[in-house]
Structures are given as structure tokens and as C-alpha cells.
Short mmCIF file of the C-alpha atoms (twelve columns), coordinates in Angstrom:
data_MODEL
# 
_entry.id   MODEL 
# 
loop_
_atom_site.group_PDB 
_atom_site.id 
_atom_site.type_symbol 
_atom_site.label_atom_id 
_atom_site.label_alt_id 
_atom_site.label_comp_id 
_atom_site.label_asym_id 
_atom_site.label_seq_id 
_atom_site.Cartn_x 
_atom_site.Cartn_y 
_atom_site.Cartn_z 
_atom_site.pdbx_PDB_model_num 
ATOM 1   C CA . GLU A 1   -28.049 -30.406 6.577   1 
ATOM 2   C CA . LEU A 2   -30.755 -27.966 5.500   1 
ATOM 3   C CA . LYS A 3   -33.102 -30.876 4.842   1 
ATOM 4   C CA . GLU A 4   -33.375 -31.284 8.612   1 
ATOM 5   C CA . TYR A 5   -35.265 -27.974 8.871   1 
ATOM 6   C CA . SER A 6   -38.942 -28.842 8.402   1 
ATOM 7   C CA . GLU A 7   -39.948 -25.274 7.509   1 
ATOM 8   C CA . LEU A 8   -37.806 -25.470 4.369   1 
ATOM 9   C CA . GLU A 9   -38.927 -27.340 1.254   1 
ATOM 10  C CA . PHE A 10  -36.049 -28.685 -0.858  1 
ATOM 11  C CA . MET A 11  -36.797 -28.226 -4.569  1 
ATOM 12  C CA . GLY A 12  -33.673 -29.789 -6.073  1 
ATOM 13  C CA . SER A 13  -29.958 -29.425 -6.707  1 
ATOM 14  C CA . CYS A 14  -27.964 -28.693 -9.849  1 
ATOM 15  C CA . ARG A 15  -24.377 -29.244 -10.914 1 
ATOM 16  C CA . SER A 16  -24.276 -26.685 -13.717 1 
ATOM 17  C CA . THR A 17  -25.849 -23.387 -14.694 1 
ATOM 18  C CA . ASP A 18  -27.704 -25.122 -17.532 1 
ATOM 19  C CA . GLU A 19  -29.328 -27.552 -15.091 1 
ATOM 20  C CA . CYS A 20  -30.154 -24.646 -12.805 1 
ATOM 21  C CA . ALA A 21  -31.795 -22.727 -15.652 1 
ATOM 22  C CA . VAL A 22  -34.035 -25.710 -16.412 1 
ATOM 23  C CA . LEU A 23  -34.997 -26.064 -12.743 1 
ATOM 24  C CA . LEU A 24  -35.926 -22.393 -12.489 1 
ATOM 25  C CA . GLN A 25  -37.986 -22.560 -15.670 1 
ATOM 26  C CA . ASN A 26  -39.990 -25.531 -14.443 1 
ATOM 27  C CA . THR A 27  -40.156 -24.997 -10.688 1 
ATOM 28  C CA . LYS A 28  -41.053 -22.056 -8.476  1 
ATOM 29  C CA . VAL A 29  -37.982 -21.450 -6.342  1 
ATOM 30  C CA . ASP A 30  -38.178 -18.862 -3.592  1 
ATOM 31  C CA . ILE A 31  -34.506 -18.961 -2.599  1 
ATOM 32  C CA . LEU A 32  -31.579 -20.174 -4.672  1 
ATOM 33  C CA . LEU A 33  -28.328 -21.080 -2.918  1 
ATOM 34  C CA . LEU A 34  -25.816 -20.473 -5.676  1 
ATOM 35  C CA . ASP A 35  -22.189 -21.575 -5.575  1 
ATOM 36  C CA . ILE A 36  -19.598 -19.434 -7.346  1 
ATOM 37  C CA . GLN A 37  -17.682 -22.284 -8.953  1 
ATOM 38  C CA . MET A 38  -19.854 -24.430 -11.189 1 
ATOM 39  C CA . ASP A 39  -19.044 -24.787 -14.885 1 
ATOM 40  C CA . THR A 40  -16.204 -22.264 -14.538 1 
ATOM 41  C CA . PRO A 41  -14.470 -20.551 -11.569 1 
ATOM 42  C CA . THR A 42  -16.971 -17.665 -11.647 1 
ATOM 43  C CA . SER A 43  -19.962 -19.126 -13.484 1 
ATOM 44  C CA . GLY A 44  -22.182 -18.816 -10.409 1 
ATOM 45  C CA . ILE A 45  -21.660 -15.062 -10.210 1 
ATOM 46  C CA . ASP A 46  -21.974 -14.710 -13.979 1 
ATOM 47  C CA . PHE A 47  -25.249 -16.654 -13.828 1 
ATOM 48  C CA . VAL A 48  -26.963 -14.259 -11.392 1 
ATOM 49  C CA . PRO A 49  -28.372 -11.886 -14.075 1 
ATOM 50  C CA . LYS A 50  -29.766 -14.913 -15.951 1 
ATOM 51  C CA . VAL A 51  -31.524 -16.086 -12.789 1 
ATOM 52  C CA . LYS A 52  -33.150 -12.677 -12.418 1 
ATOM 53  C CA . GLU A 53  -34.225 -12.873 -16.049 1 
ATOM 54  C CA . ILE A 54  -35.720 -16.366 -15.788 1 
ATOM 55  C CA . ALA A 55  -37.188 -16.026 -12.296 1 
ATOM 56  C CA . PRO A 56  -37.299 -12.357 -11.164 1 
ATOM 57  C CA . GLU A 57  -38.917 -13.234 -7.824  1 
ATOM 58  C CA . THR A 58  -36.252 -15.775 -6.845  1 
ATOM 59  C CA . LYS A 59  -33.918 -14.571 -4.116  1 
ATOM 60  C CA . ILE A 60  -30.254 -15.436 -4.581  1 
ATOM 61  C CA . ILE A 61  -27.803 -16.213 -1.795  1 
ATOM 62  C CA . MET A 62  -24.234 -16.844 -2.907  1 
ATOM 63  C CA . LEU A 63  -23.020 -19.834 -0.879  1 
ATOM 64  C CA . THR A 64  -19.261 -20.138 -1.151  1 
ATOM 65  C CA . ASN A 65  -15.870 -20.560 0.484   1 
ATOM 66  C CA . TYR A 66  -14.453 -17.514 -1.287  1 
ATOM 67  C CA . LYS A 67  -14.014 -14.386 0.835   1 
ATOM 68  C CA . ASP A 68  -12.805 -12.400 -2.161  1 
ATOM 69  C CA . GLU A 69  -13.762 -8.716  -2.346  1 
ATOM 70  C CA . ASN A 70  -14.056 -8.785  -6.145  1 
ATOM 71  C CA . TYR A 71  -16.343 -11.830 -6.031  1 
ATOM 72  C CA . ILE A 72  -18.479 -10.232 -3.326  1 
ATOM 73  C CA . PHE A 73  -18.751 -6.895  -5.106  1 
ATOM 74  C CA . THR A 74  -19.537 -8.460  -8.493  1 
ATOM 75  C CA . ALA A 75  -22.120 -10.803 -6.980  1 
ATOM 76  C CA . PHE A 76  -24.089 -7.898  -5.525  1 
ATOM 77  C CA . ALA A 77  -23.552 -5.786  -8.632  1 
ATOM 78  C CA . ASN A 78  -25.055 -8.618  -10.700 1 
ATOM 79  C CA . GLY A 79  -28.120 -8.813  -8.452  1 
ATOM 80  C CA . ALA A 80  -27.392 -11.292 -5.648  1 
ATOM 81  C CA . ASP A 81  -29.431 -10.743 -2.487  1 
ATOM 82  C CA . ASP A 82  -26.866 -12.010 0.019   1 
ATOM 83  C CA . TYR A 83  -23.439 -13.614 0.291   1 
ATOM 84  C CA . PHE A 84  -22.863 -16.412 2.802   1 
ATOM 85  C CA . LEU A 85  -19.609 -18.190 3.553   1 
ATOM 86  C CA . LYS A 86  -19.726 -21.952 4.055   1 
ATOM 87  C CA . THR A 87  -17.601 -21.528 7.165   1 
ATOM 88  C CA . TYR A 88  -20.528 -19.837 8.920   1 
ATOM 89  C CA . PRO A 89  -22.901 -22.060 10.991  1 
ATOM 90  C CA . THR A 90  -25.777 -23.730 9.127   1 
ATOM 91  C CA . SER A 91  -28.180 -22.390 11.742  1 
ATOM 92  C CA . GLU A 92  -27.117 -18.893 10.709  1 
ATOM 93  C CA . LEU A 93  -27.846 -19.715 7.071   1 
ATOM 94  C CA . THR A 94  -31.451 -20.596 7.865   1 
ATOM 95  C CA . LYS A 95  -31.882 -17.228 9.572   1 
ATOM 96  C CA . VAL A 96  -30.406 -15.501 6.515   1 
ATOM 97  C CA . MET A 97  -32.772 -17.414 4.246   1 
ATOM 98  C CA . HIS A 98  -35.799 -16.321 6.274   1 
ATOM 99  C CA . ALA A 99  -34.571 -12.723 6.283   1 
ATOM 100 C CA . VAL A 100 -33.873 -12.697 2.540   1 
ATOM 101 C CA . TYR A 101 -37.278 -14.208 1.825   1 
ATOM 102 C CA . SER A 102 -39.042 -11.581 3.934   1 
ATOM 103 C CA . GLY A 103 -36.885 -8.740  2.651   1 
ATOM 104 C CA . THR A 104 -35.426 -7.912  6.068   1 
ATOM 105 C CA . ASN A 105 -31.930 -9.307  5.574   1 
ATOM 106 C CA . MET A 106 -28.831 -7.503  6.796   1 
ATOM 107 C CA . LEU A 107 -25.395 -8.424  5.507   1 
ATOM 108 C CA . HIS A 108 -23.090 -10.400 7.757   1 
ATOM 109 C CA . SER A 109 -20.744 -7.878  9.399   1 
ATOM 110 C CA . GLU A 110 -17.679 -9.452  7.792   1 
ATOM 111 C CA . ILE A 111 -19.196 -9.331  4.295   1 
ATOM 112 C CA . ALA A 112 -20.453 -5.801  4.862   1 
ATOM 113 C CA . GLN A 113 -16.968 -4.649  5.859   1 
ATOM 114 C CA . ILE A 114 -15.349 -6.263  2.817   1 
ATOM 115 C CA . LEU A 115 -17.970 -4.655  0.576   1 
ATOM 116 C CA . ALA A 116 -17.447 -1.270  2.217   1 
ATOM 117 C CA . ASN A 117 -13.681 -1.488  1.720   1 
ATOM 118 C CA . LYS A 118 -14.110 -2.422  -1.932  1 
ATOM 119 C CA . THR A 119 -16.461 0.509   -2.469  1 
ATOM 120 C CA . LYS A 120 -13.953 2.893   -0.897  1 
ATOM 121 C CA . ASN A 121 -11.214 1.559   -3.178  1 
ATOM 122 C CA . ILE A 122 -13.418 2.066   -6.225  1 
ATOM 123 C CA . GLN A 123 -14.300 5.602   -5.162  1 
ATOM 124 C CA . SER A 124 -10.626 6.357   -4.575  1 
ATOM 125 C CA . GLY A 125 -9.772  4.939   -7.990  1 
ATOM 126 C CA . HIS A 126 -12.410 7.087   -9.686  1 
ATOM 127 C CA . LYS A 127 -11.089 10.209  -7.980  1 
ATOM 128 C CA . SER A 128 -7.571  9.323   -9.056  1 
ATOM 129 C CA . LEU A 129 -8.705  8.740   -12.637 1 
ATOM 130 C CA . LEU A 130 -10.576 12.039  -12.784 1 
ATOM 131 C CA . TYR A 131 -7.535  13.910  -11.451 1 
ATOM 132 C CA . THR A 132 -5.242  12.150  -13.913 1 
ATOM 133 C CA . LEU A 133 -7.525  12.907  -16.864 1 
ATOM 134 C CA . HIS A 134 -7.571  16.564  -15.811 1 
ATOM 135 C CA . ILE A 135 -3.763  16.702  -15.856 1 
ATOM 136 C CA . MET A 136 -3.729  14.949  -19.246 1 
ATOM 137 C CA . THR A 137 -5.754  17.825  -20.684 1 
ATOM 138 C CA . LEU A 138 -3.061  20.248  -19.492 1 
ATOM 139 C CA . LEU A 139 -0.348  18.543  -21.560 1 
ATOM 140 C CA . SER A 140 0.697   20.000  -24.879 1 
ATOM 141 C CA . THR A 141 0.321   17.782  -27.936 1 
ATOM 142 C CA . SER A 142 4.059   17.026  -28.004 1 
ATOM 143 C CA . GLU A 143 4.093   16.270  -24.258 1 
ATOM 144 C CA . PHE A 144 1.136   13.939  -24.678 1 
ATOM 145 C CA . ASP A 145 2.885   12.082  -27.519 1 
ATOM 146 C CA . VAL A 146 6.149   11.813  -25.572 1 
ATOM 147 C CA . LEU A 147 4.323   10.492  -22.515 1 
ATOM 148 C CA . LYS A 148 2.494   7.936   -24.641 1 
ATOM 149 C CA . ASP A 149 5.786   6.749   -26.158 1 
ATOM 150 C CA . ILE A 150 7.348   6.459   -22.700 1 
ATOM 151 C CA . CYS A 151 4.372   4.390   -21.496 1 
ATOM 152 C CA . ASN A 152 4.779   2.184   -24.559 1 
ATOM 153 C CA . GLY A 153 8.328   1.395   -23.479 1 
ATOM 154 C CA . TYR A 154 10.429  3.651   -25.683 1 
ATOM 155 C CA . SER A 155 13.619  5.174   -24.260 1 
ATOM 156 C CA . TYR A 156 14.292  8.910   -24.393 1 
ATOM 157 C CA . ARG A 157 16.837  8.320   -27.162 1 
ATOM 158 C CA . GLU A 158 14.360  6.283   -29.212 1 
ATOM 159 C CA . ILE A 159 11.690  8.935   -28.761 1 
ATOM 160 C CA . ALA A 160 14.116  11.651  -29.880 1 
ATOM 161 C CA . ASP A 161 14.950  9.667   -33.014 1 
ATOM 162 C CA . ARG A 162 11.269  8.936   -33.720 1 
ATOM 163 C CA . ARG A 163 10.346  12.607  -33.414 1 
ATOM 164 C CA . TYR A 164 13.472  14.054  -35.041 1 
ATOM 165 C CA . VAL A 165 14.337  16.176  -32.007 1 
ATOM 166 C CA . THR A 166 17.327  16.293  -29.692 1 
ATOM 167 C CA . LEU A 167 17.642  14.106  -26.606 1 
ATOM 168 C CA . ASN A 168 17.681  17.230  -24.438 1 
ATOM 169 C CA . THR A 169 14.338  18.283  -25.911 1 
ATOM 170 C CA . VAL A 170 12.761  14.974  -24.889 1 
ATOM 171 C CA . LYS A 171 14.307  15.191  -21.419 1 
ATOM 172 C CA . SER A 172 12.967  18.708  -21.034 1 
ATOM 173 C CA . GLN A 173 9.474   17.601  -22.070 1 
ATOM 174 C CA . ALA A 174 9.641   14.655  -19.677 1 
ATOM 175 C CA . SER A 175 10.622  17.011  -16.866 1 
ATOM 176 C CA . ARG A 176 7.634   19.260  -17.571 1 
ATOM 177 C CA . ILE A 177 5.324   16.232  -17.660 1 
ATOM 178 C CA . LEU A 178 6.544   15.030  -14.260 1 
ATOM 179 C CA . LYS A 179 6.081   18.501  -12.820 1 
ATOM 180 C CA . LYS A 180 2.484   18.704  -14.061 1 
ATOM 181 C CA . PHE A 181 1.665   15.311  -12.562 1 
ATOM 182 C CA . ASP A 182 3.676   16.051  -9.413  1 
ATOM 183 C CA . ALA A 183 5.345   12.671  -9.933  1 
ATOM 184 C CA . HIS A 184 8.812   11.662  -8.700  1 
ATOM 185 C CA . ASP A 185 9.911   9.648   -11.716 1 
ATOM 186 C CA . MET A 186 8.636   8.519   -15.092 1 
ATOM 187 C CA . LYS A 187 8.517   4.838   -14.155 1 
ATOM 188 C CA . GLU A 188 6.121   5.575   -11.295 1 
ATOM 189 C CA . LEU A 189 3.959   7.748   -13.534 1 
ATOM 190 C CA . SER A 190 3.963   5.194   -16.355 1 
ATOM 191 C CA . GLU A 191 2.863   2.404   -13.983 1 
ATOM 192 C CA . LYS A 192 0.054   4.591   -12.626 1 
ATOM 193 C CA . LEU A 193 -1.238  5.479   -16.103 1 
ATOM 194 C CA . ASP A 194 -1.051  1.841   -17.149 1 
ATOM 195 C CA . LYS A 195 -3.021  0.756   -14.087 1 
ATOM 196 C CA . LEU A 196 -5.712  3.355   -14.778 1 
ATOM 197 C CA . LYS A 197 -5.723  2.435   -18.512 1 
ATOM 198 C CA . VAL A 198 -5.691  6.131   -19.323 1 
ATOM 199 C CA . PHE A 199 -4.537  5.917   -22.920 1 
ATOM 200 C CA . GLU A 200 -7.392  3.566   -23.784 1 
ATOM 201 C CA . LEU A 201 -9.668  6.595   -23.211 1 
ATOM 202 C CA . PHE A 202 -7.759  8.638   -25.790 1 
ATOM 203 C CA . ARG A 203 -7.934  6.251   -28.708 1 
# 
């Protein structure tokens, strides 16, 4: 449909990132409409940094059906200039292309909102991680080791046997750990630490 717009010059189409790389190396492309799914489900997004390496002046608009916040965030993080859903009108795409080319583009309100929500979630996650790491530093060495064993799936009895202490000692340590984290139960705390990948930072 874009071929109908006389102000646009069509330079070619590609079915893979390799073909696209060759096109960019041999042809001056002002705007690249890049699909997310090419060779692999996310190869389009993964290819963005390569585009910027081969043709730094080429503007990239992700053209896709996927309204996924992770795709959107990663696309912009990798260097994409805009993100356009195929469900939007073609006439709107031409306006976006002109705006991207001139450097005056503004994100579609829907994409901007998704991006804003993702950013808030990331910020919230970072705050949570920082708080959790702070509490980790308040644990004694034995509490840290008990917590690590619990997160690795060991029962209180197994931990007591592994550490040659009584079951009551382990329960007492677990109680102190929960109090420091202000957590209701060990399962909840274990799931949170696993999600934040905390113990990977203490290897």
C-alpha cells in the first residue's frame, strides 16, 4: 500500500536479517520498516543494533502486530526510532515516517502508555531489589545460609541435619529472617528472592 504514496521511494524488501544487512550495505535507506519476527520470533528487535552499526543514519520503525511491553521496551532500548502496530491506518504510518525522518516524531499514545507502564514496573523492581539487598546485609552468616538452603528447596529438618543443629534452632533462625524481611511466610519470601535472582548476586 505504501507504494501508492508518490513521495516515498521504495528501495526493496527482505525476508531475513541477512538479506536486510546486504541491502543496507549496498543501498542508502532513510527509513527501515522492520518486522519483529523474521528468522526467529525476535530477530527483528535483535537486529536493530546491527542496523545502527551498518547504517547509523537509517531510521528504524518497528512494524508489527505485537503489542507486547517487553518487545516495545527492548526495541527502543536497542535503538529503534518508533514502534507502529499494523492495526493502525496506513495513512498514519506515512505521517510517522515523515516525522521520524525529520526528527519530530512523537510516540503513538498507546505505545507511549505501554512504555511508561513498563518503565514504572522496572523502577519498582529496582527499588524492591535495592531494599531486599539491604535486608540481606542485615542477616547473620548462619541466617543467610539457612535462607539460601530454604530457597534451594530444603526442608527445616534437612537444613538442621545438614548444619548439625536442632530443628528448633532452624525454626528460630527462620522466624528471625521473616521478621527482618517483614514477610508473612517463607514460601512468599522464597518466591520473591527467586524472582529477583538475589542469590545470583552473592555467588
